[in-house]
GUVOKE-889012 format. One record per residue (C-alpha): x, y, z; residue in one letter; residue number from 1. Coordinates in Angstrom, 1 decimal, decimal comma, always signed. Layout:
BEGIN
<r><X>X</X><Y>Y</Y><Z>Z</Z><rest>A</rest><nr>NUM</nr></r>
...
***
This chain:
BEGIN
<r><X>+0,7</X><Y>-19,4</Y><Z>+3,2</Z><rest>X</rest><nr>1</nr></r>
<r><X>+1,9</X><Y>-17,4</Y><Z>+0,5</Z><rest>X</rest><nr>2</nr></r>
<r><X>-1,6</X><Y>-16,5</Y><Z>-0,9</Z><rest>X</rest><nr>3</nr></r>
<r><X>-2,6</X><Y>-15,6</Y><Z>+2,5</Z><rest>X</rest><nr>4</nr></r>
<r><X>+0,2</X><Y>-13,0</Y><Z>+2,8</Z><rest>X</rest><nr>5</nr></r>
<r><X>-0,6</X><Y>-11,3</Y><Z>-0,6</Z><rest>X</rest><nr>6</nr></r>
<r><X>-4,3</X><Y>-11,3</Y><Z>+0,9</Z><rest>X</rest><nr>7</nr></r>
<r><X>-3,1</X><Y>-9,6</Y><Z>+3,8</Z><rest>X</rest><nr>8</nr></r>
<r><X>-1,0</X><Y>-7,2</Y><Z>+2,5</Z><rest>X</rest><nr>9</nr></r>
<r><X>-3,8</X><Y>-5,9</Y><Z>+0,0</Z><rest>X</rest><nr>10</nr></r>
<r><X>-5,9</X><Y>-5,2</Y><Z>+3,0</Z><rest>X</rest><nr>11</nr></r>
<r><X>-3,0</X><Y>-3,3</Y><Z>+4,5</Z><rest>X</rest><nr>12</nr></r>
<r><X>-3,0</X><Y>-1,0</Y><Z>+1,4</Z><rest>X</rest><nr>13</nr></r>
<r><X>-7,1</X><Y>-0,8</Y><Z>+1,3</Z><rest>X</rest><nr>14</nr></r>
<r><X>-7,2</X><Y>+0,2</Y><Z>+5,2</Z><rest>X</rest><nr>15</nr></r>
<r><X>-4,3</X><Y>+2,4</Y><Z>+5,1</Z><rest>X</rest><nr>16</nr></r>
<r><X>-5,7</X><Y>+4,6</Y><Z>+2,3</Z><rest>X</rest><nr>17</nr></r>
<r><X>-9,0</X><Y>+4,8</Y><Z>+4,0</Z><rest>X</rest><nr>18</nr></r>
<r><X>-7,2</X><Y>+6,3</Y><Z>+6,7</Z><rest>X</rest><nr>19</nr></r>
<r><X>-5,2</X><Y>+8,4</Y><Z>+4,5</Z><rest>X</rest><nr>20</nr></r>
<r><X>-8,3</X><Y>+9,8</Y><Z>+2,4</Z><rest>X</rest><nr>21</nr></r>
<r><X>-11,2</X><Y>+10,6</Y><Z>+4,9</Z><rest>X</rest><nr>22</nr></r>
<r><X>-13,4</X><Y>+11,6</Y><Z>+1,9</Z><rest>X</rest><nr>23</nr></r>
<r><X>-13,5</X><Y>+11,9</Y><Z>-2,1</Z><rest>X</rest><nr>24</nr></r>
<r><X>-15,6</X><Y>+14,9</Y><Z>-2,2</Z><rest>X</rest><nr>25</nr></r>
<r><X>-14,0</X><Y>+16,3</Y><Z>-5,7</Z><rest>X</rest><nr>26</nr></r>
<r><X>-15,9</X><Y>+15,0</Y><Z>-9,0</Z><rest>X</rest><nr>27</nr></r>
<r><X>-14,2</X><Y>+15,6</Y><Z>-12,6</Z><rest>X</rest><nr>28</nr></r>
<r><X>-16,8</X><Y>+17,9</Y><Z>-13,3</Z><rest>X</rest><nr>29</nr></r>
<r><X>-15,9</X><Y>+20,0</Y><Z>-10,2</Z><rest>X</rest><nr>30</nr></r>
<r><X>-12,4</X><Y>+20,4</Y><Z>-11,3</Z><rest>X</rest><nr>31</nr></r>
<r><X>-11,2</X><Y>+23,8</Y><Z>-13,1</Z><rest>X</rest><nr>32</nr></r>
<r><X>-8,6</X><Y>+21,9</Y><Z>-14,6</Z><rest>X</rest><nr>33</nr></r>
<r><X>-7,2</X><Y>+21,0</Y><Z>-18,0</Z><rest>X</rest><nr>34</nr></r>
<r><X>-6,5</X><Y>+17,3</Y><Z>-16,7</Z><rest>X</rest><nr>35</nr></r>
<r><X>-10,1</X><Y>+16,1</Y><Z>-16,6</Z><rest>X</rest><nr>36</nr></r>
<r><X>-9,7</X><Y>+13,4</Y><Z>-19,3</Z><rest>X</rest><nr>37</nr></r>
<r><X>-6,8</X><Y>+12,3</Y><Z>-17,2</Z><rest>X</rest><nr>38</nr></r>
<r><X>-9,2</X><Y>+12,4</Y><Z>-14,1</Z><rest>X</rest><nr>39</nr></r>
<r><X>-11,6</X><Y>+10,1</Y><Z>-15,6</Z><rest>X</rest><nr>40</nr></r>
<r><X>-9,0</X><Y>+7,8</Y><Z>-16,7</Z><rest>X</rest><nr>41</nr></r>
<r><X>-7,3</X><Y>+7,6</Y><Z>-13,5</Z><rest>X</rest><nr>42</nr></r>
<r><X>-10,6</X><Y>+7,1</Y><Z>-11,7</Z><rest>X</rest><nr>43</nr></r>
<r><X>-11,4</X><Y>+4,2</Y><Z>-13,7</Z><rest>X</rest><nr>44</nr></r>
<r><X>-8,1</X><Y>+2,8</Y><Z>-12,8</Z><rest>X</rest><nr>45</nr></r>
<r><X>-9,1</X><Y>+3,1</Y><Z>-9,2</Z><rest>X</rest><nr>46</nr></r>
<r><X>-12,0</X><Y>+1,1</Y><Z>-9,7</Z><rest>X</rest><nr>47</nr></r>
<r><X>-10,2</X><Y>-1,7</Y><Z>-11,5</Z><rest>X</rest><nr>48</nr></r>
<r><X>-7,5</X><Y>-1,6</Y><Z>-9,0</Z><rest>X</rest><nr>49</nr></r>
<r><X>-9,9</X><Y>-2,6</Y><Z>-6,2</Z><rest>X</rest><nr>50</nr></r>
<r><X>-12,5</X><Y>-4,5</Y><Z>-7,7</Z><rest>X</rest><nr>51</nr></r>
<r><X>-11,2</X><Y>-8,2</Y><Z>-7,6</Z><rest>X</rest><nr>52</nr></r>
<r><X>-9,1</X><Y>-7,4</Y><Z>-4,6</Z><rest>X</rest><nr>53</nr></r>
<r><X>-12,5</X><Y>-6,6</Y><Z>-2,7</Z><rest>X</rest><nr>54</nr></r>
<r><X>-13,5</X><Y>-10,2</Y><Z>-3,6</Z><rest>X</rest><nr>55</nr></r>
<r><X>-10,2</X><Y>-11,8</Y><Z>-1,9</Z><rest>X</rest><nr>56</nr></r>
<r><X>-12,0</X><Y>-12,6</Y><Z>+1,0</Z><rest>X</rest><nr>57</nr></r>
<r><X>-15,2</X><Y>-14,3</Y><Z>-0,1</Z><rest>X</rest><nr>58</nr></r>
<r><X>-13,2</X><Y>-16,5</Y><Z>-2,4</Z><rest>X</rest><nr>59</nr></r>
<r><X>-10,6</X><Y>-17,3</Y><Z>+0,4</Z><rest>X</rest><nr>60</nr></r>
<r><X>-13,3</X><Y>-18,0</Y><Z>+2,9</Z><rest>X</rest><nr>61</nr></r>
<r><X>-15,1</X><Y>-20,3</Y><Z>+0,6</Z><rest>X</rest><nr>62</nr></r>
<r><X>-12,2</X><Y>-22,1</Y><Z>-1,2</Z><rest>X</rest><nr>63</nr></r>
<r><X>-9,2</X><Y>-21,6</Y><Z>+1,1</Z><rest>X</rest><nr>64</nr></r>
<r><X>-6,2</X><Y>-19,7</Y><Z>+1,0</Z><rest>X</rest><nr>65</nr></r>
<r><X>-4,1</X><Y>-22,0</Y><Z>-1,4</Z><rest>X</rest><nr>66</nr></r>
<r><X>-7,2</X><Y>-23,1</Y><Z>-3,6</Z><rest>X</rest><nr>67</nr></r>
<r><X>-7,0</X><Y>-22,8</Y><Z>-7,6</Z><rest>X</rest><nr>68</nr></r>
<r><X>-9,8</X><Y>-20,4</Y><Z>-7,2</Z><rest>X</rest><nr>69</nr></r>
<r><X>-7,4</X><Y>-18,2</Y><Z>-5,3</Z><rest>X</rest><nr>70</nr></r>
<r><X>-4,4</X><Y>-18,7</Y><Z>-7,7</Z><rest>X</rest><nr>71</nr></r>
<r><X>-6,6</X><Y>-17,9</Y><Z>-10,6</Z><rest>X</rest><nr>72</nr></r>
<r><X>-8,0</X><Y>-14,7</Y><Z>-9,0</Z><rest>X</rest><nr>73</nr></r>
<r><X>-4,5</X><Y>-13,3</Y><Z>-8,4</Z><rest>X</rest><nr>74</nr></r>
<r><X>-3,8</X><Y>-13,8</Y><Z>-12,2</Z><rest>X</rest><nr>75</nr></r>
<r><X>-6,9</X><Y>-11,6</Y><Z>-12,7</Z><rest>X</rest><nr>76</nr></r>
<r><X>-5,2</X><Y>-9,1</Y><Z>-10,1</Z><rest>X</rest><nr>77</nr></r>
<r><X>-1,7</X><Y>-9,5</Y><Z>-11,8</Z><rest>X</rest><nr>78</nr></r>
<r><X>-3,0</X><Y>-9,0</Y><Z>-15,3</Z><rest>X</rest><nr>79</nr></r>
<r><X>-5,0</X><Y>-5,6</Y><Z>-14,0</Z><rest>X</rest><nr>80</nr></r>
<r><X>-2,0</X><Y>-4,3</Y><Z>-12,3</Z><rest>X</rest><nr>81</nr></r>
<r><X>+0,0</X><Y>-4,7</Y><Z>-15,3</Z><rest>X</rest><nr>82</nr></r>
<r><X>-2,6</X><Y>-3,0</Y><Z>-17,6</Z><rest>X</rest><nr>83</nr></r>
<r><X>-3,1</X><Y>-0,2</Y><Z>-14,9</Z><rest>X</rest><nr>84</nr></r>
<r><X>+0,8</X><Y>+0,3</Y><Z>-14,6</Z><rest>X</rest><nr>85</nr></r>
<r><X>+1,2</X><Y>+1,1</Y><Z>-18,3</Z><rest>X</rest><nr>86</nr></r>
<r><X>-1,4</X><Y>+3,8</Y><Z>-17,9</Z><rest>X</rest><nr>87</nr></r>
<r><X>+0,0</X><Y>+5,3</Y><Z>-14,8</Z><rest>X</rest><nr>88</nr></r>
<r><X>+3,5</X><Y>+5,4</Y><Z>-16,1</Z><rest>X</rest><nr>89</nr></r>
<r><X>+2,2</X><Y>+7,1</Y><Z>-19,3</Z><rest>X</rest><nr>90</nr></r>
<r><X>+0,6</X><Y>+9,6</Y><Z>-17,1</Z><rest>X</rest><nr>91</nr></r>
<r><X>+3,3</X><Y>+10,1</Y><Z>-14,9</Z><rest>X</rest><nr>92</nr></r>
<r><X>+5,8</X><Y>+10,6</Y><Z>-17,7</Z><rest>X</rest><nr>93</nr></r>
<r><X>+3,4</X><Y>+12,6</Y><Z>-19,6</Z><rest>X</rest><nr>94</nr></r>
<r><X>+2,5</X><Y>+15,5</Y><Z>-16,7</Z><rest>X</rest><nr>95</nr></r>
<r><X>+4,7</X><Y>+14,3</Y><Z>-13,7</Z><rest>X</rest><nr>96</nr></r>
<r><X>+2,9</X><Y>+13,3</Y><Z>-10,4</Z><rest>X</rest><nr>97</nr></r>
<r><X>-0,4</X><Y>+15,0</Y><Z>-10,5</Z><rest>X</rest><nr>98</nr></r>
<r><X>-1,8</X><Y>+16,4</Y><Z>-7,2</Z><rest>X</rest><nr>99</nr></r>
<r><X>-5,2</X><Y>+16,0</Y><Z>-5,7</Z><rest>X</rest><nr>100</nr></r>
<r><X>-6,2</X><Y>+19,8</Y><Z>-6,9</Z><rest>X</rest><nr>101</nr></r>
<r><X>-5,5</X><Y>+18,8</Y><Z>-10,6</Z><rest>X</rest><nr>102</nr></r>
<r><X>-7,0</X><Y>+15,8</Y><Z>-10,6</Z><rest>X</rest><nr>103</nr></r>
<r><X>-9,2</X><Y>+15,0</Y><Z>-7,8</Z><rest>X</rest><nr>104</nr></r>
<r><X>-8,8</X><Y>+12,7</Y><Z>-4,6</Z><rest>X</rest><nr>105</nr></r>
<r><X>-9,6</X><Y>+9,5</Y><Z>-6,2</Z><rest>X</rest><nr>106</nr></r>
<r><X>-7,4</X><Y>+9,7</Y><Z>-9,2</Z><rest>X</rest><nr>107</nr></r>
<r><X>-4,4</X><Y>+11,1</Y><Z>-7,1</Z><rest>X</rest><nr>108</nr></r>
<r><X>-5,2</X><Y>+7,8</Y><Z>-5,1</Z><rest>X</rest><nr>109</nr></r>
<r><X>-4,9</X><Y>+5,8</Y><Z>-8,0</Z><rest>X</rest><nr>110</nr></r>
<r><X>-1,3</X><Y>+6,9</Y><Z>-9,1</Z><rest>X</rest><nr>111</nr></r>
<r><X>-0,2</X><Y>+6,0</Y><Z>-5,4</Z><rest>X</rest><nr>112</nr></r>
<r><X>-2,2</X><Y>+2,7</Y><Z>-5,1</Z><rest>X</rest><nr>113</nr></r>
<r><X>-1,0</X><Y>+1,4</Y><Z>-8,6</Z><rest>X</rest><nr>114</nr></r>
<r><X>+2,9</X><Y>+2,1</Y><Z>-8,0</Z><rest>X</rest><nr>115</nr></r>
<r><X>+2,2</X><Y>+0,7</Y><Z>-4,5</Z><rest>X</rest><nr>116</nr></r>
<r><X>+0,9</X><Y>-2,6</Y><Z>-6,1</Z><rest>X</rest><nr>117</nr></r>
<r><X>+3,7</X><Y>-2,9</Y><Z>-8,5</Z><rest>X</rest><nr>118</nr></r>
<r><X>+7,0</X><Y>-4,8</Y><Z>-8,1</Z><rest>X</rest><nr>119</nr></r>
<r><X>+9,9</X><Y>-3,5</Y><Z>-6,1</Z><rest>X</rest><nr>120</nr></r>
<r><X>+11,9</X><Y>-2,2</Y><Z>-9,1</Z><rest>X</rest><nr>121</nr></r>
<r><X>+9,1</X><Y>+0,1</Y><Z>-10,2</Z><rest>X</rest><nr>122</nr></r>
<r><X>+8,3</X><Y>+1,1</Y><Z>-6,5</Z><rest>X</rest><nr>123</nr></r>
<r><X>+11,9</X><Y>+2,1</Y><Z>-6,1</Z><rest>X</rest><nr>124</nr></r>
<r><X>+11,9</X><Y>+4,0</Y><Z>-9,5</Z><rest>X</rest><nr>125</nr></r>
<r><X>+9,0</X><Y>+6,2</Y><Z>-8,5</Z><rest>X</rest><nr>126</nr></r>
<r><X>+9,8</X><Y>+6,5</Y><Z>-4,6</Z><rest>X</rest><nr>127</nr></r>
<r><X>+12,1</X><Y>+9,6</Y><Z>-5,3</Z><rest>X</rest><nr>128</nr></r>
<r><X>+9,3</X><Y>+11,1</Y><Z>-7,8</Z><rest>X</rest><nr>129</nr></r>
<r><X>+6,7</X><Y>+10,8</Y><Z>-5,0</Z><rest>X</rest><nr>130</nr></r>
<r><X>+9,1</X><Y>+12,3</Y><Z>-2,5</Z><rest>X</rest><nr>131</nr></r>
<r><X>+9,5</X><Y>+15,3</Y><Z>-4,6</Z><rest>X</rest><nr>132</nr></r>
<r><X>+5,3</X><Y>+15,2</Y><Z>-5,1</Z><rest>X</rest><nr>133</nr></r>
<r><X>+5,1</X><Y>+15,6</Y><Z>-1,4</Z><rest>X</rest><nr>134</nr></r>
<r><X>+7,6</X><Y>+18,5</Y><Z>-0,9</Z><rest>X</rest><nr>135</nr></r>
<r><X>+5,1</X><Y>+20,5</Y><Z>-3,2</Z><rest>X</rest><nr>136</nr></r>
<r><X>+1,8</X><Y>+19,3</Y><Z>-2,2</Z><rest>X</rest><nr>137</nr></r>
<r><X>+1,0</X><Y>+17,0</Y><Z>-4,8</Z><rest>X</rest><nr>138</nr></r>
<r><X>+1,1</X><Y>+13,7</Y><Z>-2,8</Z><rest>X</rest><nr>139</nr></r>
<r><X>+0,4</X><Y>+12,7</Y><Z>+0,8</Z><rest>X</rest><nr>140</nr></r>
<r><X>+3,1</X><Y>+11,9</Y><Z>+3,3</Z><rest>X</rest><nr>141</nr></r>
<r><X>+1,2</X><Y>+9,1</Y><Z>+4,8</Z><rest>X</rest><nr>142</nr></r>
<r><X>+1,2</X><Y>+7,4</Y><Z>+1,2</Z><rest>X</rest><nr>143</nr></r>
<r><X>+4,7</X><Y>+8,2</Y><Z>+0,8</Z><rest>X</rest><nr>144</nr></r>
<r><X>+5,5</X><Y>+6,3</Y><Z>+4,0</Z><rest>X</rest><nr>145</nr></r>
<r><X>+3,4</X><Y>+3,0</Y><Z>+3,0</Z><rest>X</rest><nr>146</nr></r>
<r><X>+5,6</X><Y>+3,2</Y><Z>-0,3</Z><rest>X</rest><nr>147</nr></r>
<r><X>+8,9</X><Y>+3,6</Y><Z>+1,8</Z><rest>X</rest><nr>148</nr></r>
<r><X>+8,1</X><Y>+0,7</Y><Z>+3,9</Z><rest>X</rest><nr>149</nr></r>
<r><X>+7,3</X><Y>-1,4</Y><Z>+0,8</Z><rest>X</rest><nr>150</nr></r>
<r><X>+10,6</X><Y>-0,3</Y><Z>-0,8</Z><rest>X</rest><nr>151</nr></r>
<r><X>+12,7</X><Y>-1,0</Y><Z>+2,3</Z><rest>X</rest><nr>152</nr></r>
<r><X>+11,0</X><Y>-4,3</Y><Z>+2,8</Z><rest>X</rest><nr>153</nr></r>
<r><X>+11,5</X><Y>-5,5</Y><Z>-0,9</Z><rest>X</rest><nr>154</nr></r>
<r><X>+15,4</X><Y>-4,7</Y><Z>-0,6</Z><rest>X</rest><nr>155</nr></r>
<r><X>+15,4</X><Y>-7,0</Y><Z>+2,7</Z><rest>X</rest><nr>156</nr></r>
<r><X>+15,8</X><Y>-3,6</Y><Z>+5,0</Z><rest>X</rest><nr>157</nr></r>
<r><X>+14,0</X><Y>-2,9</Y><Z>+7,8</Z><rest>X</rest><nr>158</nr></r>
<r><X>+10,5</X><Y>-0,9</Y><Z>+7,5</Z><rest>X</rest><nr>159</nr></r>
<r><X>+10,4</X><Y>+2,8</Y><Z>+9,1</Z><rest>X</rest><nr>160</nr></r>
<r><X>+6,6</X><Y>+3,3</Y><Z>+9,9</Z><rest>X</rest><nr>161</nr></r>
<r><X>+5,2</X><Y>-0,3</Y><Z>+10,7</Z><rest>X</rest><nr>162</nr></r>
<r><X>+2,6</X><Y>+0,0</Y><Z>+8,0</Z><rest>X</rest><nr>163</nr></r>
<r><X>+3,1</X><Y>-3,5</Y><Z>+6,6</Z><rest>X</rest><nr>164</nr></r>
<r><X>+2,0</X><Y>-6,7</Y><Z>+8,0</Z><rest>X</rest><nr>165</nr></r>
<r><X>+2,9</X><Y>-10,2</Y><Z>+7,6</Z><rest>X</rest><nr>166</nr></r>
<r><X>+2,0</X><Y>-13,8</Y><Z>+8,4</Z><rest>X</rest><nr>167</nr></r>
<r><X>+4,7</X><Y>-15,9</Y><Z>+10,3</Z><rest>X</rest><nr>168</nr></r>
<r><X>+5,7</X><Y>-18,7</Y><Z>+8,3</Z><rest>X</rest><nr>169</nr></r>
<r><X>+6,0</X><Y>-21,0</Y><Z>+11,0</Z><rest>X</rest><nr>170</nr></r>
<r><X>+3,1</X><Y>-20,2</Y><Z>+13,5</Z><rest>X</rest><nr>171</nr></r>
<r><X>+0,5</X><Y>-18,6</Y><Z>+10,7</Z><rest>X</rest><nr>172</nr></r>
<r><X>+0,2</X><Y>-15,6</Y><Z>+13,1</Z><rest>X</rest><nr>173</nr></r>
<r><X>+0,2</X><Y>-12,0</Y><Z>+12,0</Z><rest>X</rest><nr>174</nr></r>
<r><X>+2,9</X><Y>-9,6</Y><Z>+12,9</Z><rest>X</rest><nr>175</nr></r>
<r><X>+4,5</X><Y>-6,3</Y><Z>+12,0</Z><rest>X</rest><nr>176</nr></r>
<r><X>+7,3</X><Y>-6,9</Y><Z>+9,7</Z><rest>X</rest><nr>177</nr></r>
<r><X>+10,6</X><Y>-6,2</Y><Z>+10,3</Z><rest>X</rest><nr>178</nr></r>
<r><X>+10,7</X><Y>-2,5</Y><Z>+12,0</Z><rest>X</rest><nr>179</nr></r>
<r><X>+13,8</X><Y>-0,1</Y><Z>+12,9</Z><rest>X</rest><nr>180</nr></r>
<r><X>+14,1</X><Y>+1,6</Y><Z>+16,4</Z><rest>X</rest><nr>181</nr></r>
<r><X>+10,3</X><Y>+0,0</Y><Z>+17,4</Z><rest>X</rest><nr>182</nr></r>
<r><X>+10,7</X><Y>+2,4</Y><Z>+20,5</Z><rest>X</rest><nr>183</nr></r>
<r><X>+10,1</X><Y>+5,5</Y><Z>+18,7</Z><rest>X</rest><nr>184</nr></r>
<r><X>+7,8</X><Y>+4,5</Y><Z>+15,4</Z><rest>X</rest><nr>185</nr></r>
<r><X>+4,9</X><Y>+6,6</Y><Z>+16,9</Z><rest>X</rest><nr>186</nr></r>
<r><X>+7,0</X><Y>+9,8</Y><Z>+16,5</Z><rest>X</rest><nr>187</nr></r>
<r><X>+7,7</X><Y>+8,9</Y><Z>+13,3</Z><rest>X</rest><nr>188</nr></r>
<r><X>+4,2</X><Y>+7,9</Y><Z>+12,1</Z><rest>X</rest><nr>189</nr></r>
<r><X>+2,9</X><Y>+11,1</Y><Z>+13,7</Z><rest>X</rest><nr>190</nr></r>
<r><X>+5,4</X><Y>+13,4</Y><Z>+11,7</Z><rest>X</rest><nr>191</nr></r>
<r><X>+3,7</X><Y>+11,9</Y><Z>+8,5</Z><rest>X</rest><nr>192</nr></r>
<r><X>+0,1</X><Y>+12,0</Y><Z>+9,6</Z><rest>X</rest><nr>193</nr></r>
<r><X>-0,3</X><Y>+8,1</Y><Z>+10,4</Z><rest>X</rest><nr>194</nr></r>
<r><X>-2,2</X><Y>+7,0</Y><Z>+13,6</Z><rest>X</rest><nr>195</nr></r>
<r><X>-0,5</X><Y>+5,5</Y><Z>+16,4</Z><rest>X</rest><nr>196</nr></r>
<r><X>+0,7</X><Y>+1,9</Y><Z>+15,9</Z><rest>X</rest><nr>197</nr></r>
<r><X>-1,5</X><Y>+0,6</Y><Z>+18,5</Z><rest>X</rest><nr>198</nr></r>
<r><X>-4,6</X><Y>+1,6</Y><Z>+16,8</Z><rest>X</rest><nr>199</nr></r>
<r><X>-3,1</X><Y>+0,7</Y><Z>+13,2</Z><rest>X</rest><nr>200</nr></r>
<r><X>-2,4</X><Y>-2,7</Y><Z>+14,1</Z><rest>X</rest><nr>201</nr></r>
<r><X>-5,8</X><Y>-3,2</Y><Z>+16,1</Z><rest>X</rest><nr>202</nr></r>
<r><X>-7,3</X><Y>-3,3</Y><Z>+12,7</Z><rest>X</rest><nr>203</nr></r>
<r><X>-5,9</X><Y>-7,0</Y><Z>+12,4</Z><rest>X</rest><nr>204</nr></r>
<r><X>-6,7</X><Y>-7,8</Y><Z>+16,3</Z><rest>X</rest><nr>205</nr></r>
<r><X>-2,9</X><Y>-7,4</Y><Z>+17,2</Z><rest>X</rest><nr>206</nr></r>
<r><X>-1,7</X><Y>-5,4</Y><Z>+20,2</Z><rest>X</rest><nr>207</nr></r>
<r><X>+1,5</X><Y>-3,5</Y><Z>+20,2</Z><rest>X</rest><nr>208</nr></r>
<r><X>+4,2</X><Y>-4,7</Y><Z>+23,0</Z><rest>X</rest><nr>209</nr></r>
<r><X>+7,4</X><Y>-3,0</Y><Z>+22,0</Z><rest>X</rest><nr>210</nr></r>
<r><X>+9,3</X><Y>-5,1</Y><Z>+24,6</Z><rest>X</rest><nr>211</nr></r>
<r><X>+7,9</X><Y>-8,4</Y><Z>+22,9</Z><rest>X</rest><nr>212</nr></r>
<r><X>+8,5</X><Y>-7,1</Y><Z>+19,6</Z><rest>X</rest><nr>213</nr></r>
<r><X>+12,3</X><Y>-6,4</Y><Z>+20,4</Z><rest>X</rest><nr>214</nr></r>
<r><X>+12,3</X><Y>-10,0</Y><Z>+21,6</Z><rest>X</rest><nr>215</nr></r>
<r><X>+11,1</X><Y>-11,5</Y><Z>+18,6</Z><rest>X</rest><nr>216</nr></r>
<r><X>+12,6</X><Y>-9,1</Y><Z>+16,3</Z><rest>X</rest><nr>217</nr></r>
<r><X>+16,0</X><Y>-11,1</Y><Z>+15,4</Z><rest>X</rest><nr>218</nr></r>
<r><X>+13,5</X><Y>-13,7</Y><Z>+14,2</Z><rest>X</rest><nr>219</nr></r>
<r><X>+11,5</X><Y>-11,6</Y><Z>+11,9</Z><rest>X</rest><nr>220</nr></r>
<r><X>+14,7</X><Y>-10,3</Y><Z>+10,4</Z><rest>X</rest><nr>221</nr></r>
<r><X>+15,9</X><Y>-13,9</Y><Z>+9,7</Z><rest>X</rest><nr>222</nr></r>
<r><X>+12,6</X><Y>-14,5</Y><Z>+8,0</Z><rest>X</rest><nr>223</nr></r>
<r><X>+12,9</X><Y>-11,3</Y><Z>+5,8</Z><rest>X</rest><nr>224</nr></r>
<r><X>+16,5</X><Y>-12,2</Y><Z>+4,7</Z><rest>X</rest><nr>225</nr></r>
<r><X>+15,7</X><Y>-15,6</Y><Z>+3,9</Z><rest>X</rest><nr>226</nr></r>
<r><X>+12,9</X><Y>-14,7</Y><Z>+1,4</Z><rest>X</rest><nr>227</nr></r>
***
């Protein structure tokens, strides 16, 4: 069950980022910037970040969620994530958070995804840096929203934008992880450029019923606190 949850969270990341970035039109050769080397490096980081994650569904369907194959594949992912984090931290420490106009959309996405796929300590460390980057147009509000939700849940607090989906440990069903003020989530999502939650969670075959969600929320919070 733990590995299924991890798979689903990775799908959340991939799907959410597809919504944030409609196209990758800028190649390193098109950039009039001094950061072309960084762009090439981070473009490669993006490829390795996604490479093994794209194989998760195939392995899960073939061998099962708790198989040794899935566990070994996660070891590959975790090892790659650690290597990618070293690169991304070095880039941020040297240049700050570089925006799409400086390094291109894909390289900018790599900065976000590697931080998003790191541990809670690292996510919390870079959250204020990304907040500043959003203010000056070097990062996307929608991406910041996803990172904010990850940090909140990592600290056993309720998420703000409803971007994170989990698997109920008792029923095995997918659900929106604990969310603050569910009635007004779409207003908050709209402010950062995210689609309505009804449309977002339909990707996982879920339907949004705020009354039913509020009914189940105390149980969802209990599960979160118990982790």
